[in-house]
N, C-alpha and C positions, 0 to 999 in steps of 0.2 A: 503494501499500499504506499509507505513511505516515497518510495522508487519513482512510482506515477505520478504523486502529489508535490513530492519535495516536502515536506512539512519541517523534516529536521535534517542538521548537517551529521548525519551519520550512516553507516553502510551496517547491513543486517547480515549475519551469516546465512548463508542461502536455506540452512536447514532448520533454521528460526521463521515460522510465519503467526498470524494473529488467526484466532478462529473463536468465535462465539461459545465458550465452554455451556451454555445453558443448550445448547443443541446438539445433535448426533455428531461424533467425532467424524473427521475425515480416513481415518485409519482402518485398515479391515482388521477382521476379527483376530487376535492373539499375534498380533504384529510389534508389539510394544515391549520393550525389554524393562524398562523405567519409569516410573511417574511421579513427579514431585510437584507438590500442589502448597503451598504458601499463603495463608491467609485469604484464602478466596472461597472455600466453602461457606463461611460463615455470612456470607453475602447472599446468597441464594435461598430463595424460600423453599419450603418443605419439598416439591413436586421439582424445582431445578437439581436441589441437593441429590433428589433420589435418581433423577437422570443423570447428574455427572458423575455419581458413584456408578452405576450400572454401565456408563460407557466406559469408564475405568476399566471395570472389571472384564468387560467386552474385548477391548483392544489390547489387553496385557497378556504377556505369552504365560503359561504353564509356568511356574516356580519365578515369574516377576515379581518386579520389587515395587510396592508403591509407598509413597511415605507422603503424609498428608498433615500439615501443620496448623493447629488453629488456635485462637487464644485459651487461655485457661479462664474458664467464667467462673471461678473461684474469686478470683482476683476483683470481679465486679460486684461481689454480691457485700 
């Protein structure tokens, strides 16, 4: 997107792209080795969160690694 619009003075690695995580992932089933998500899940509503997690499960290879970081809600109580 940035290459087309020239919004920022930076070059993205060709392996990095922007995707709406509340929609189906563009990868085929069991093709991803590792998924890392930091401070994303808490911004989704329940249905978006379910879709996100099911898509992670769908694309993750058997014995793949998923790491999801979310805030500790005990800090807000």
